[in-house]
Phi, psi and omega in degrees: 000126182265148178261144177276139177275128181301152184292346180277354185306312182301320182288324177297314180300319179294318178299316181294321177299315179295317176299318180297320177299318179296321176294322176298322184287344181272345184297317180212151181306138185303323184295336181288340180251337191291145175249100185299326179295319177295317179300315180297313179300314180299315181299309184296327179281327194239346187236325186299337180299333177252313186273354179077162179294339180266001183065015185258026180063042180248013181287164181299338179258008188303319182265010185259008176247159179231106008287160181296158179301130181279155173282120184273001180261006180291156180298326180294316178294318179303318180294315182296320180297322180283320181289328184231063183301134181085325183290314183299310181299314182293322180295323177294314182296321180281000170060062174291345178277015177079234185258016186306304185293308179299323177298316177298318177293316179302310185295340181250015175068022180263125179244120177252134176294150176301152176227129179273092183297132175252164178299323180296321179300312180298318177296317178298317183293318177301313182296316179299311180301317179300317180295317180293320179297318179296324179287332182280350183267000000 
């Protein structure tokens, strides 16, 4: 007799994965492992079109999503990034907000090749964004 897996299994698995990433980032400071060049490349290729190179929601697609793209240099976001290193970045990339990011890109004719995100990519991106935010304050 087979058991049915509850329909909430994918969201539970995603939540556990995000929590595990957060725990991994606490093992050692993110900066000791991070590759800032990789973080910058990932950000510029995959995030800047909405958030802008300055992280202040100044990219060409910033006002084309609903809700609009947030400014990532606010003190509230900086605190969340510091309190939950890796978790914030990974949760955005894993899209708990459903189809917002892909829909915005689709509606504006932007095609990004798929990317197989690694824990290191998430850590690198977190480190790069933290550095840009620190310089902007």
